[in-house]
N, C-alpha and C positions, 0 to 999 in steps of 0.2 A: 503495499500501499504505500503510495506516493503521501506526504504528510500533508494534512490541510490545516489551517489555521483561522478561526473566525473572532472578528471582533464585534461587540454588540453595542450599540449607543441607542439605549431605550429609557424613555420618562418614567415610564411603571415599572417598580421593581418586582411587581408580580409577573408581570409580562415577561421580563429579562431572565426570573425565575425557570419559569416554564419553558422557553429556548433554550436556556442552559440542559435542563433536564432533558428534553425533547430532541437534543442535538449532540449531546458529550460522549454518546456511543458510535458518532458519526464522524467526527472531527479529530484530528490530535489535541488540540486545543481552542478554549473558548477563553476570553477576556471581554468583561462587562465593565462599558466605561461610563462616566456621567458628564463629560464634556466632548466638544470639538477638538480641542486641544488634546485632550486625552485623548482620544478614538486617532487623533494622527500619529500621536506615540506608539499606540499600541500597534497600528497597522506597522508601522516601521519596525519596532521593535520585536514582531513577532512573524514578519513577512508575510502577514495574513494573504490569503486568496479571496477571504471573502468579509464582507461586513453588513451587516444590518443597522439601519439607520434610520431613527425613528424623526421625521420632519418635522415634528415638534420641539425638537433640540437642536435639529442641523438643516439649514435653508437650503432651498435650490441651488443656491451659489457653491455651498459648501461641496455639494454632490458633484457638480461641476469640479470643483478645484480636485477633490480626490480621483475623480475620474482621470482628468489629465496628469496627477501627481504618480497616481497607480494604476496605469492603464492596465495590466492584468487583474485588477481587483474586480469582481462582481458584488455590487453594493444591490441588497434587496432593502428598499423602503419600507416604512410603516407608517400608519397614520391613523387616526384615530376616526378621521371622518372620509378616508380616502374615497374617491371618486375617479369615474373616466378622464376627466379633464386634469386633475390632479396625476393620475398614471401617464397620461401622455407627457404632460412637464416634467416628470421624473425621468422617463425616459429620454427625452432630450437632452437633461441634465447630465444623465452617461447611468442611469441607475439600469439596472437589468429589470428589474421588478417594483411594483408598490403593490403591499396588501394592507389591508386593513389590520391596526394594531391589534384588536382581539383576537382576530381570526388565525391563530395558532398553527394550525392545521395548514392555513394558504401560503404561510411564511416559513415553515419546516418543508414543506413541497418545493418553493422556489429555491430555498437555500440548496437543498439537496438537488434540484434540477441544475445549479450552478456548475455542481460538480462534476470533476470527470470521473469515469467508474471506476478508475486508478487511485482515486481521492478518496471513494467514499468506505469506511470500514464496515467490515461485518458487525451487525446487530448483535 
């Protein structure tokens, strides 16, 4: 298995915890951060391939910056009021997907969908 690292920036601690519990068997490491600065630091430190970013914590300009700074990083955005217009704007900014923050199944599926088969650890 090729190592895979995930960094999460999520406003709601319960959602962050649920993501960690749902994904810990599929990635080598998961780091939960509480600011955009910490998000950047963790992505660089862990050489992360994946990020889940709450758009209430980071704006679309931040997503665009991440996309250009780390072109190989798959960014799954979340928002409590995600809609089609917001999804399109997130994709334009460089995100791979946008999911409603409380839809854990969609977030997990999106994250796993961004991984290469060689990166997915056996459950």
